[in-house]
PAVEX-263532 format. One line per 5 residues: number of its first residue (from 0); their letters; for each residue y negated, x negated, z of C-alpha. Coordinates in nm, 4 decimals, decimal comma, padded with zeros to 6 digits, always signed. Layout:
BEGIN
NUM) A) Y:X:Z | ...
//
This chain:
BEGIN
0) MTRYA) -00,4070:+00,8139:-04,0869 | -00,4250:+00,4971:-03,8751 | -00,6588:+00,1996:-03,8680 | -00,3508:-00,0223:-03,8449 | -00,1758:+00,1193:-04,1535
5) DLAER) -00,1526:-00,2258:-04,3098 | +00,0237:-00,3653:-04,0020 | +00,2661:-00,0728:-03,9989 | +00,3454:-00,1346:-04,3642 | +00,3911:-00,5071:-04,3058
10) YGTPL) +00,5968:-00,4992:-03,9860 | +00,7431:-00,1491:-03,9802 | +00,7503:+00,1021:-03,6970 | +00,7694:+00,1547:-03,4088 | +00,4943:-00,1007:-03,3643
15) YVYDL) +00,2649:-00,1923:-03,0774 | -00,0727:-00,3475:-03,1545 | -00,2601:-00,5220:-02,8720 | -00,6278:-00,6020:-02,9337 | -00,7312:-00,8994:-02,7187
20) DRVQA) -01,1013:-00,8302:-02,7654 | -01,0563:-00,4898:-02,6022 | -00,8479:-00,6371:-02,3212 | -01,1174:-00,8908:-02,2413 | -01,3896:-00,6259:-02,2653
25) ARDDL) -01,2077:-00,4182:-02,0036 | -01,1748:-00,7198:-01,7775 | -01,5427:-00,8067:-01,8118 | -01,6473:-00,4453:-01,7482 | -01,4390:-00,4329:-01,4330
30) FASLP) -01,5727:-00,7632:-01,3012 | -01,9252:-00,6334:-01,3699 | -01,8445:-00,3259:-01,1596 | -01,7377:-00,5367:-00,8606 | -01,9609:-00,7394:-00,6283
35) EGFEL) -02,0143:-01,1034:-00,7182 | -01,7481:-01,3211:-00,5638 | -01,4645:-01,0685:-00,5842 | -01,1219:-01,1833:-00,6990 | -00,9339:-00,9603:-00,9430
40) FAAVK) -00,5563:-00,9546:-00,9737 | -00,4021:-00,8391:-01,3007 | -00,0824:-00,6436:-01,2320 | +00,1651:-00,8109:-01,4653 | +00,3905:-00,5039:-01,4567
45) ANPHP) +00,1355:-00,3133:-01,6668 | +00,1848:-00,5439:-01,9641 | +00,3695:-00,8760:-01,9274 | +00,3096:-00,9928:-02,2850 | +00,2031:-01,3593:-02,2468
50) EVLRA) -00,0805:-01,3317:-02,5006 | -00,2261:-01,0305:-02,3191 | -00,1992:-01,2087:-01,9848 | -00,3570:-01,5223:-02,1314 | -00,6519:-01,3152:-02,2542
55) LREGS) -00,7089:-01,1884:-01,8997 | -00,7174:-01,5481:-01,7759 | -00,9300:-01,6998:-02,0543 | -01,2534:-01,6409:-02,2412 | -01,4911:-01,5743:-01,9548
60) DHACR) -01,6390:-01,7190:-01,6391 | -01,4505:-01,4383:-01,4658 | -01,0770:-01,5024:-01,4822 | -00,8104:-01,2735:-01,3432 | -00,5409:-01,3928:-01,1102
65) AEISS) -00,1859:-01,2586:-01,1487 | -00,0005:-01,0143:-00,9259 | +00,3764:-01,0203:-00,9769 | +00,6864:-00,8668:-00,8210 | +00,9761:-01,0552:-00,9813
70) TGELT) +01,0731:-01,3972:-01,1093 | +01,0658:-01,2546:-01,4613 | +00,6997:-01,1675:-01,4147 | +00,6479:-01,5116:-01,2625 | +00,7807:-01,6666:-01,5837
75) AALTA) +00,5458:-01,4491:-01,7909 | +00,2471:-01,5472:-01,5756 | +00,3287:-01,9176:-01,5888 | +00,3814:-01,8979:-01,9656 | +00,0308:-01,7469:-01,9893
80) GFDPA) -00,1088:-02,0437:-01,7966 | -00,1731:-01,8940:-01,4535 | -00,1848:-02,1395:-01,1632 | +00,1132:-02,0532:-00,9383 | -00,0994:-02,1236:-00,6313
85) EILYT) -00,3314:-01,8382:-00,7403 | -00,0506:-01,5833:-00,7897 | +00,0199:-01,2997:-00,5453 | +00,3903:-01,2089:-00,5127 | +00,4462:-00,8478:-00,4013
90) GPGKT) +00,7301:-00,6005:-00,3677 | +00,9640:-00,4616:-00,1002 | +01,2869:-00,6271:-00,2195 | +01,2225:-00,9998:-00,2495 | +01,5599:-01,1763:-00,2358
95) DGELD) +01,6140:-01,5236:-00,0952 | +01,6931:-01,6457:-00,4472 | +01,3696:-01,5038:-00,5860 | +01,1667:-01,6442:-00,2980 | +01,3324:-01,9814:-00,3439
100) EAIAK) +01,2382:-01,9897:-00,7130 | +00,8836:-01,8674:-00,6544 | +00,8075:-02,1155:-00,3773 | +00,9719:-02,4004:-00,5685 | +00,7396:-02,3232:-00,8626
105) GVRMF) +00,4291:-02,3266:-00,6428 | +00,3645:-01,9663:-00,5383 | +00,2027:-01,9666:-00,1952 | +00,0732:-01,6123:-00,1374 | +00,2971:-01,3147:-00,0633
110) SVESA) +00,2355:-00,9519:+00,0222 | +00,4554:-00,8628:+00,3180 | +00,6143:-00,5180:+00,3431 | +00,7952:-00,5487:+00,6793 | +00,8778:-00,7852:+00,9652
115) TDLEH) +01,2086:-00,8790:+00,8026 | +01,0317:-00,9421:+00,4713 | +00,8035:-01,1883:+00,6510 | +01,1033:-01,3554:+00,8155 | +01,2738:-01,3999:+00,4778
120) IGAVA) +00,9582:-01,5559:+00,3311 | +00,9182:-01,7858:+00,6315 | +01,2790:-01,9044:+00,6235 | +01,2554:-02,0023:+00,2558 | +00,9165:-02,1695:+00,3075
125) VRHGV) +01,0604:-02,3762:+00,5937 | +01,3484:-02,4906:+00,3708 | +01,0904:-02,6120:+00,1192 | +00,8738:-02,7748:+00,3825 | +00,5677:-02,5625:+00,3013
130) VADAL) +00,3587:-02,2914:+00,4638 | +00,3122:-01,9646:+00,2722 | +00,0137:-01,7349:+00,3129 | +00,1206:-01,3842:+00,4115 | -00,0914:-01,0749:+00,3472
135) LRINS) +00,0362:-00,7885:+00,5612 | +00,0545:-00,4826:+00,3406 | -00,0618:-00,1900:+00,5493 | +00,0699:+00,1630:+00,5087 | -00,2284:+00,3303:+00,6679
140) VSASA) -00,1764:+00,6576:+00,8481 | -00,5130:+00,7746:+00,7137 | -00,6414:+00,8159:+00,3603 | -00,9544:+00,9413:+00,1891 | -00,8774:+01,0824:-00,1545
145) TTSIR) -00,6604:+01,3938:-00,1788 | -00,6042:+01,3641:-00,5543 | -00,4601:+01,0917:-00,7759 | -00,1301:+00,9158:-00,7071 | -00,1044:+00,8551:-00,3309
150) MTGAP) +00,0405:+00,5197:-00,2290 | -00,0069:+00,5368:+00,1483 | +00,0042:+00,7693:+00,4494 | +00,3713:+00,8732:+00,4150 | +00,7111:+00,7186:+00,4961
155) SQFGI) +00,7571:+00,4467:+00,2365 | +00,9339:+00,1257:+00,1441 | +00,5851:-00,0133:+00,0854 | +00,3863:-00,1637:+00,3685 | +00,3981:-00,1818:+00,7457
160) DSETL) +00,3141:+00,1477:+00,9144 | -00,0321:+00,0925:+01,0591 | +00,0479:+00,2601:+01,3925 | +00,3286:+00,0071:+01,4592 | +00,1387:-00,3087:+01,3696
165) VELMP) -00,0015:-00,4056:+01,7094 | +00,3411:-00,3723:+01,8697 | +00,4928:-00,5862:+01,5937 | +00,2408:-00,8692:+01,6227 | +00,4373:-01,0900:+01,8673
170) RLRAV) +00,7350:-01,0829:+01,6296 | +00,5171:-01,1505:+01,3275 | +00,3330:-01,4383:+01,4943 | +00,6624:-01,6015:+01,5909 | +00,7732:-01,6487:+01,2284
175) QGVRL) +00,7702:-02,0106:+01,1178 | +00,6711:-02,1217:+00,7678 | +00,3989:-01,8620:+00,7177 | +00,0331:-01,8131:+00,7989 | -00,0902:-01,4606:+00,8625
180) AGAHF) -00,3753:-01,4907:+00,6164 | -00,4968:-01,1348:+00,5784 | -00,4120:-00,7844:+00,4685 | -00,3169:-00,5995:+00,1528 | -00,3841:-00,2321:+00,0853
185) FPLSN) -00,2941:-00,0165:-00,2134 | -00,3791:+00,3409:-00,1163 | -00,3867:+00,5152:-00,4556 | -00,3497:+00,4829:-00,8313 | -00,5679:+00,6297:-01,1060
190) ARDED) -00,8531:+00,7730:-00,8987 | -00,9875:+01,1041:-01,0261 | -01,3483:+00,9859:-01,0452 | -01,5877:+00,7222:-00,9148 | -01,6662:+00,9176:-00,5984
195) SLIGE) -01,2963:+00,9327:-00,5127 | -01,2604:+00,5611:-00,5767 | -01,5594:+00,4717:-00,3591 | -01,4393:+00,7047:-00,0855 | -01,0977:+00,5430:-00,0834
200) FRNTV) -01,2413:+00,1914:-00,0720 | -01,4735:+00,2963:+00,2109 | -01,1751:+00,4173:+00,4127 | -00,9652:+00,1107:+00,3252 | -01,2313:-00,1407:+00,4300
205) AVAAK) -01,2877:+00,0446:+00,7591 | -00,9132:+00,0448:+00,8302 | -00,8946:-00,3232:+00,7382 | -01,1737:-00,4138:+00,9819 | -00,9993:-00,2223:+01,2594
210) TFADT) -00,6671:-00,3874:+01,1706 | -00,8125:-00,7362:+01,2007 | -00,9870:-00,6456:+01,5273 | -00,6773:-00,4855:+01,6826 | -00,4352:-00,7616:+01,5820
215) GIEPR) -00,6559:-01,0670:+01,6166 | -00,5612:-01,1864:+01,2675 | -00,8310:-01,4100:+01,1239 | -00,9667:-01,2291:+00,8158 | -00,9182:-01,4956:+00,5493
220) FLDIG) -00,8136:-01,2723:+00,2585 | -00,8396:-00,8979:+00,1987 | -00,6890:-00,7212:-00,1021 | -00,8204:-00,3634:-00,1044 | -00,6034:-00,2500:-00,3961
225) GGFSA) -00,7059:-00,0655:-00,7079 | -00,7144:+00,2918:-00,8305 | -00,9196:+00,2248:-01,1439 | -00,8410:+00,4981:-01,3938 | -00,7875:+00,4943:-01,7680
230) PYAVP) -00,6585:+00,7458:-02,0226 | -00,2862:+00,7079:-02,0884 | -00,1495:+00,7886:-02,4339 | -00,4261:+01,0385:-02,5051 | -00,7652:+00,9985:-02,6740
235) GRRPV) -01,0481:+00,9018:-02,4455 | -01,2419:+00,6091:-02,3083 | -01,1850:+00,4259:-01,9848 | -01,4704:+00,4809:-01,7390 | -01,7367:+00,2236:-01,6633
240) YTRLR) -01,8171:+00,2304:-01,2927 | -02,1945:+00,2148:-01,2548 | -02,2239:+00,2686:-00,8775 | -01,9207:+00,0826:-00,7476 | -02,0793:-00,2617:-00,7100
245) AALTE) -02,3643:-00,1399:-00,4906 | -02,1359:+00,0879:-00,2898 | -01,8769:-00,1834:-00,2215 | -02,1489:-00,4293:-00,1266 | -02,2861:-00,1855:+00,1284
250) ILDEH) -01,9394:-00,1062:+00,2661 | -01,8461:-00,4732:+00,3078 | -02,1817:-00,5630:+00,4617 | -02,1167:-00,2996:+00,7265 | -01,7641:-00,4083:+00,8207
255) FPRWR) -01,7440:-00,7776:+00,7241 | -02,0912:-00,9334:+00,7595 | -01,9640:-01,2771:+00,6478 | -01,7738:-01,1643:+00,3390 | -02,0311:-01,3274:+00,1078
260) EGFPT) -01,9348:-01,6617:+00,2682 | -01,5659:-01,5958:+00,2032 | -01,4727:-01,4541:+00,5427 | -01,2726:-01,2844:+00,4090 | -01,2270:-01,3480:+00,0389
265) VACES) -01,2059:-00,9960:-00,1048 | -00,9919:-00,8899:-00,3997 | -00,9046:-00,5852:-00,6058 | -00,6153:-00,5371:-00,8446 | -00,5693:-00,3447:-01,1662
270) GRYLV) -00,3123:-00,2859:-01,4359 | -00,3733:+00,0168:-01,6547 | -00,7528:-00,0217:-01,6627 | -00,7321:-00,3798:-01,7875 | -00,4827:-00,3355:-02,0699
275) GDGGT) -00,4532:+00,0372:-02,1436 | -00,7114:+00,0874:-02,4169 | -00,6266:-00,2473:-02,5721 | -00,2938:-00,1140:-02,6994 | -00,1945:+00,1272:-02,9751
280) LLAGV) +00,1554:+00,2494:-03,0599 | +00,2348:+00,3300:-03,4225 | +00,5329:+00,5588:-03,4738 | +00,6901:+00,6665:-03,7990 | +00,7751:+01,0290:-03,8763
285) VNIKE) +01,1477:+01,0395:-03,9508 | +01,1937:+01,4127:-03,9915 | +01,0326:+01,7499:-03,9217 | +01,2553:+02,0281:-03,7992 | +01,2051:+02,3998:-03,7320
290) SRGRT) +01,4171:+02,5574:-03,4599 | +01,3832:+02,9181:-03,3443 | +01,0142:+02,9338:-03,4080 | +00,9281:+02,5877:-03,2798 | +00,8437:+02,2725:-03,4735
295) FVILD) +00,9816:+01,9317:-03,3803 | +00,8303:+01,6151:-03,5233 | +01,1011:+01,3495:-03,4905 | +00,9681:+00,9960:-03,4563 | +01,1291:+00,6540:-03,4650
300) AGINT) +00,9740:+00,5900:-03,1209 | +01,0984:+00,7709:-02,8134 | +01,1305:+00,7079:-02,4424 | +01,3123:+00,3848:-02,5297 | +00,9867:+00,2626:-02,6861
305) FGGMS) +00,7162:+00,4304:-02,4826 | +00,8770:+00,5440:-02,1608 | +00,5850:+00,5214:-01,9270 | +00,8129:+00,6619:-01,6558 | +00,9456:+00,9365:-01,8859
310) GLGRL) +01,2884:+00,8241:-01,7786 | +01,1980:+00,9488:-01,4316 | +01,1132:+01,2947:-01,5612 | +00,7444:+01,2387:-01,6286 | +00,6505:+01,3756:-01,9709
315) LPVAV) +00,3481:+01,2501:-02,1522 | +00,0778:+01,4530:-02,3288 | +00,0844:+01,2213:-02,6291 | -00,1883:+01,2585:-02,8912 | -00,2413:+01,1130:-03,2352
320) SPDPE) -00,5309:+00,9693:-03,4329 | -00,7792:+01,0752:-03,5589 | -00,9257:+01,1964:-03,2333 | -00,9333:+01,5793:-03,2447 | -01,2981:+01,5718:-03,1373
325) DADTA) -01,3910:+01,3956:-03,4613 | -01,1476:+01,5553:-03,7053 | -01,1244:+01,8765:-03,9041 | -00,8526:+02,0549:-03,7089 | -00,8464:+02,3785:-03,9069
330) EWTKA) -00,4981:+02,3061:-04,0432 | -00,3606:+02,1498:-03,7270 | -00,0638:+02,3193:-03,5626 | +00,1322:+02,2691:-03,2427 | +00,4632:+02,0869:-03,2344
335) SLVGP) +00,6783:+01,8826:-03,0025 | +00,6839:+01,5077:-03,0542 | +01,0354:+01,3812:-02,9912 | +01,2138:+01,0519:-03,0383 | +01,5378:+00,9531:-03,2115
340) LCTPG) +01,7651:+00,9334:-02,9072 | +02,0713:+01,1471:-02,8420 | +01,9314:+01,3094:-02,5285 | +01,7170:+01,6208:-02,4796 | +01,5013:+01,4128:-02,2469
345) DVLGR) +01,3617:+01,2128:-02,5385 | +01,0330:+01,4043:-02,5502 | +00,6952:+01,2349:-02,5774 | +00,4882:+01,5526:-02,5823 | +00,5312:+01,9291:-02,5986
350) DVKLP) +00,2935:+02,1620:-02,7834 | +00,0863:+01,8750:-02,9157 | -00,1758:+01,9779:-03,1711 | -00,1034:+01,7807:-03,4887 | -00,2344:+01,7540:-03,8432
355) PLAGG) +00,0001:+01,8328:-04,1329 | +00,2756:+01,5680:-04,1331 | +00,5645:+01,4697:-04,3562 | +00,8505:+01,2252:-04,3380 | +00,7244:+00,8701:-04,3848
360) DVIEI) +00,3859:+00,9326:-04,2256 | +00,2690:+00,7132:-03,9385 | +00,1021:+00,8511:-03,6294 | -00,1119:+00,6584:-03,3852 | -00,0748:+00,6942:-03,0096
365) PNAGA) -00,3932:+00,5571:-02,8472 | -00,4426:+00,3982:-02,5058 | -00,0857:+00,2720:-02,5026 | -00,1411:-00,0854:-02,3848 | -00,0088:-00,0256:-02,0328
370) YGPTS) +00,3447:+00,0606:-01,9262 | +00,4884:+00,0376:-02,2742 | +00,8121:-00,1356:-02,3783 | +00,9005:-00,2944:-02,0462 | +00,8655:+00,0325:-01,8548
375) SLLMF) +01,0722:+00,2215:-02,1121 | +01,4446:+00,2828:-02,1483 | +01,4421:-00,0181:-02,3755 | +01,8172:-00,0752:-02,4031 | +01,9293:+00,2867:-02,4081
380) LGRPA) +02,1525:+00,3545:-02,7106 | +02,1116:-00,0040:-02,8275 | +01,8182:+00,0580:-03,0584 | +01,6000:-00,2450:-03,1375 | +01,2863:-00,2999:-02,9347
385) PTEVV) +00,9540:-00,2254:-03,1039 | +00,7640:-00,5056:-03,2703 | +00,4555:-00,6192:-03,0773 | +00,1612:-00,7511:-03,2775 | -00,1305:-00,9183:-03,1018
390) VRGTE) -00,4637:-00,9179:-03,2834 | -00,8141:-01,0447:-03,2241 | -01,0424:-00,8536:-03,4542 | -00,8735:-00,8675:-03,7947 | -00,6759:-01,1834:-03,7131
395) VVSVS) -00,3068:-01,1530:-03,6271 | -00,2470:-01,3838:-03,3307 | +00,1265:-01,3334:-03,2863 | +00,4192:-01,1108:-03,3843 | +00,7200:-01,0802:-03,1567
400) RIEHV) +01,0022:-00,8565:-03,0409 | +01,2033:-00,8472:-02,7200 | +01,5712:-00,9108:-02,7998 | +01,8683:-00,7757:-02,6061 | +02,1179:-01,0573:-02,5586
405) RTYA) +02,4383:-01,0395:-02,3544 | +02,5511:-01,3652:-02,1973 | +02,8923:-01,4356:-02,0467 | +02,9559:-01,6335:-01,7323
//
């Protein structure tokens, strides 16, 4: 029932399989959709497995940089071989200890969420005798797309409210140890379609140009965010953006005539698009139960294995292989896919159409390479973490498992 049946038999379930060829294909497709000269940050949070990160850095003339938001992600990025000077450190809650470690290890670019965030970065940089580049993350009052996951235009812990920025500039310019090097935007996630994505980038670049003009900040670096979509735990193919390169080129030519010379250097960032379709989750069927007219397929993988924010109340429309579009579904019936945990919240999918199943079968959850183990309730109930197998074609590159270890002071 799964193309990875031999791996499931060898290593057991639940089991993640990450295909590096697919990861690199996604990276190359995204670079091909962007204008020449763009930088591309890989969001480490989407999948911090070192082999996956290394694949995004290697194997092409186009190499991703890393975007991180913790010292744990910094360790993963450095293990994968990323140059710390090329890493972007983001997040609203950077502690002095985290900043101290990041700067000591060579990180020099930070996304700044507030005036106090900038002051914390500057103070640590001064202690180390260095100057850090600061990208002001802007929480724009305006936005283009009305669908997708909005990341701007509302009260938020993320970014400096755009309408307050000019007033804040004297305070920001007074901070020692930092250089105001540019701006960072992240207006949406998982754009509905290419038109929505282009529309959002058009609005972002226009706001960025106005921001630089109003504040007098020299436009050295501009991160316009992401929004690249990909199917998540359901069958389907990630889109290939055929019009984005020409559209972005036109937009940048209008607002930043010297961008081709590096004034500013322009970047995008992506997580799910880069790694999503490179991952597959194999889950074993433990039991099948009927209850008051409903069928429950109980798996050995639940929200502790594939949370994907399920722990925050977001349920996933999980599907299995073979793809229903290519299979004989005459005998398929609807059931709920649930995990093994002692909580009614351990639901991966309700009313999922499934083929006939029995205990011991293995199902395949596609497009599961992003927001897997490390975004799950991994330690809940003390169950072991899933095994993660990295492959390139038919070759097994590595086999590993995250271990829970308690240490005492």
